[in-house]
C-alpha positions as CSV (number, residue, x, y, z in Angstrom):
1,M,-9.0,2.2,-15.8
2,I,-9.2,1.9,-12.1
3,T,-7.2,-1.4,-10.7
4,V,-6.7,-2.5,-7.2
5,G,-4.1,-5.0,-5.8
6,I,-4.3,-6.7,-2.5
7,A,-2.6,-9.7,-0.8
8,S,-3.9,-11.6,2.2
9,V,-3.7,-14.4,4.2
10,P,-6.2,-17.1,5.1
11,A,-6.5,-15.6,9.1
12,R,-7.7,-12.4,7.2
13,A,-10.4,-13.9,4.8
14,H,-13.4,-12.8,6.9
15,M,-11.7,-9.3,6.6
16,L,-10.5,-9.4,3.3
17,I,-14.0,-10.0,2.0
18,K,-15.3,-6.7,4.2
19,T,-12.4,-4.8,2.1
20,I,-13.2,-6.0,-1.3
21,E,-17.1,-5.4,-0.6
22,S,-15.8,-1.6,0.2
23,L,-13.5,-1.7,-3.1
24,L,-15.6,-3.6,-5.8
25,P,-18.3,-0.9,-6.7
26,Q,-15.5,1.8,-7.2
27,C,-13.1,0.1,-9.2
28,D,-12.8,-2.1,-12.9
29,R,-10.9,-4.8,-11.5
30,I,-9.4,-6.4,-8.5
31,F,-6.0,-8.5,-8.3
32,I,-5.9,-10.5,-5.0
33,A,-2.7,-12.3,-3.9
34,L,-4.2,-15.3,-2.0
35,N,-1.0,-15.9,0.0
36,S,-0.9,-19.5,1.6
37,Y,-4.8,-20.1,0.9
38,S,-5.4,-23.5,-0.7
39,E,-8.6,-22.3,-2.6
40,I,-10.3,-19.2,-3.5
41,P,-13.0,-18.5,-1.3
42,N,-16.7,-18.2,-3.0
43,E,-17.3,-14.7,-1.8
44,L,-14.4,-14.1,-4.1
45,I,-15.6,-15.4,-7.3
46,N,-16.5,-12.1,-9.4
47,P,-16.1,-11.4,-13.2
48,K,-14.1,-8.0,-12.0
49,I,-11.8,-10.4,-9.6
50,H,-8.7,-12.2,-10.3
51,C,-7.0,-14.1,-7.7
52,D,-3.6,-15.7,-7.5
53,L,-2.7,-18.6,-5.0
54,L,0.7,-17.9,-4.1
55,D,3.1,-19.3,-1.3
56,N,3.7,-16.2,0.9
57,T,7.1,-15.9,-0.8
58,L,6.4,-12.2,-1.5
59,G,4.5,-11.5,1.4
60,D,2.9,-8.2,1.3
61,S,4.7,-7.3,-1.8
62,A,2.5,-9.3,-3.8
63,K,-0.3,-6.3,-4.0
64,I,1.9,-4.9,-6.4
65,L,2.2,-8.1,-8.6
66,H,0.3,-6.8,-11.6
67,A,1.1,-2.9,-11.1
68,R,3.4,-3.2,-14.2
69,D,1.0,-5.2,-16.4
70,H,-1.6,-2.5,-17.0
71,D,-1.9,1.2,-18.2
72,C,-4.6,2.1,-15.4
73,Y,-4.8,4.1,-11.9
74,F,-3.2,1.5,-9.3
75,F,-4.7,1.4,-5.9
76,S,-2.7,-1.0,-3.3
77,V,-4.8,-1.8,-0.4
78,D,-4.8,-3.8,2.8
79,D,-7.1,-6.0,4.0
80,D,-7.3,-4.9,7.3
81,L,-9.1,-1.9,6.3
82,V,-12.9,-0.8,4.6
83,Y,-12.5,1.9,2.3
84,P,-15.2,4.9,1.8
85,K,-17.5,5.1,-0.9
86,N,-15.5,8.0,-2.6
87,Y,-12.0,6.8,-1.9
88,C,-11.0,5.9,-5.5
89,E,-12.3,9.3,-6.3
90,Y,-10.4,11.1,-4.0
91,M,-7.4,9.7,-4.8
92,I,-7.7,10.3,-8.3
93,S,-8.1,13.8,-7.6
94,K,-4.8,13.9,-5.6
95,I,-2.8,11.9,-8.3
96,E,-4.3,14.5,-11.1
97,Q,-3.1,17.1,-8.4
98,Y,0.5,16.2,-8.0
99,G,1.3,13.9,-10.7
100,C,2.9,11.6,-8.5
101,I,2.1,8.7,-5.9
102,V,-0.5,9.6,-3.1
103,T,-1.0,8.2,0.2
104,L,-2.9,8.2,3.5
105,H,-0.3,7.1,5.8
106,G,3.9,7.4,5.8
107,R,6.7,8.9,7.4
108,K,9.1,11.7,7.0
109,F,12.5,11.9,8.1
110,N,14.5,14.9,8.6
111,N,17.4,13.7,10.6
112,R,20.0,11.6,8.0
113,P,21.4,9.3,8.3
114,L,18.5,7.5,9.9
115,K,19.2,5.8,13.3
116,S,15.8,4.0,13.1
117,C,13.5,3.4,10.0
118,R,10.6,2.8,12.9
119,R,11.1,5.2,15.7
120,G,13.8,8.0,14.0
121,F,10.8,10.0,11.7
122,S,10.2,13.9,12.2
123,L,6.4,13.4,11.0
124,N,4.2,10.0,11.3
125,Y,1.4,10.8,9.2
126,H,-1.2,7.9,10.1
127,C,-4.0,6.9,8.1
128,L,-6.1,6.4,11.0
129,H,-5.6,10.0,12.2
130,S,-6.9,13.4,11.1
131,Y,-4.5,15.8,8.8
132,N,-6.1,19.0,7.2
133,Y,-3.0,19.5,5.2
134,D,-1.0,17.4,2.3
135,A,2.5,16.2,3.2
136,E,5.3,15.1,1.4
137,L,6.7,11.8,2.6
138,D,9.8,9.9,2.6
139,I,8.1,6.7,3.1
140,G,4.6,6.1,2.0
141,G,2.0,3.2,3.6
142,S,1.5,1.0,0.4
143,G,-2.0,-0.3,2.1
144,V,-3.4,3.2,1.2
145,M,-1.6,4.3,-1.9
146,A,-2.3,4.9,-5.4
147,Y,-0.8,6.3,-8.6
148,H,-1.0,6.1,-12.4
149,T,1.1,3.8,-14.0
150,S,2.0,6.0,-16.9
151,F,4.6,7.7,-14.4
152,F,5.2,4.8,-11.7
153,K,5.4,1.1,-12.3
154,P,6.8,-0.7,-9.5
155,D,8.7,-4.2,-9.8
156,V,7.9,-6.6,-7.5
157,N,11.5,-8.4,-8.5
158,E,13.1,-5.5,-6.9
159,H,11.7,-6.4,-3.5
160,K,14.5,-8.3,-1.7
161,V,12.9,-9.3,1.6
162,K,9.4,-9.8,1.9
163,N,6.4,-7.5,4.1
164,M,8.8,-4.8,3.5
165,C,6.7,-3.3,0.4
166,D,6.3,0.5,1.8
167,I,10.1,0.7,1.9
168,W,10.7,-0.9,-1.7
169,I,8.3,1.3,-3.0
170,A,9.8,4.2,-1.6
171,K,13.3,3.3,-2.8
172,Q,12.0,2.5,-6.5
173,A,10.0,6.4,-6.2
174,H,13.1,7.9,-5.3
175,K,15.2,6.3,-8.0
176,R,12.8,7.2,-10.5
177,G,12.3,10.9,-9.0
178,V,8.7,10.3,-8.1
179,K,7.2,12.1,-5.3
180,I,5.3,10.5,-2.4
181,M,2.5,12.9,-1.2
182,G,0.5,12.5,2.2
183,V,-2.8,13.9,1.2
184,A,-5.4,15.3,4.1
185,H,-8.2,12.9,5.7
186,I,-10.2,12.6,8.8
187,G,-9.2,9.9,11.0
188,T,-12.5,8.2,10.5
189,Y,-12.1,8.3,6.7
190,L,-11.0,4.7,6.9
191,K,-12.7,1.9,8.9
192,Y,-9.9,-0.2,10.7
193,L,-10.6,-4.1,11.1
194,N,-8.4,-4.7,14.1
195,P,-6.6,-7.9,13.1
196,Q,-4.8,-9.8,16.1
197,E,-1.4,-9.6,14.7
198,T,0.1,-7.0,11.8
199,I,3.4,-7.2,9.6
200,W,4.4,-3.8,11.9
201,Q,4.2,-5.9,15.1
202,T,5.9,-9.2,13.7
203,C,8.5,-7.6,11.1
204,K,11.5,-7.4,13.5
205,I,14.1,-6.3,11.3
206,D,14.6,-2.6,12.3
207,G,18.4,-2.5,11.4
208,Y,17.9,-3.5,7.8
209,M,15.1,-1.7,6.9
210,T,17.1,1.2,8.2
211,Q,20.1,0.4,6.1
212,I,17.7,0.3,2.9
213,A,16.2,3.4,3.5
214,N,19.5,5.2,4.3
215,S,20.8,3.9,1.0
216,F,18.3,6.4,-0.8
217,L,17.5,9.0,1.8
218,K,20.6,11.1,1.7
């Protein structure tokens, strides 16, 4: 069973529909957290799709809201990306290879304790750049992430501050002894929809993020 989880806000509704169209043929079901939406867009009415109208309290962490509920390959994705036709197939092959969380994006920190979670990395493994190698990461990008829930079930209740999903996932993975692997890809593998505003641009709490990262990256 292949399950997809995604969170969106109304300003990105037009992008969300493109994201869903790219993933719908590849999966068995999609859970969409419609943060601050007043209604479900008609384009999302589909037997495979379940929508939750939420108040945005969870922020981007709402994408994993249903991850604990099912025995499946779980894909957490973002509403500013269009995914290629072989995306789920490729990511599942990497899950089977490594038996851990896999992602196309993330960071590794060799110098500890961290001085800055946003700038103090030794490797910035970017989903829109090309890499011909796999690499173990400390924090993975949850918008291009997959795992099987038989070995990792993230708990959204442990996400204490919204719009820090990547770090909370990394903390839970570290606590449970599950590795995060960045997997090889070319820079054009994903199509970026270029939103006007991103969480990376608006989340200005580097000090707190660094504190959390240092709590598990010893």
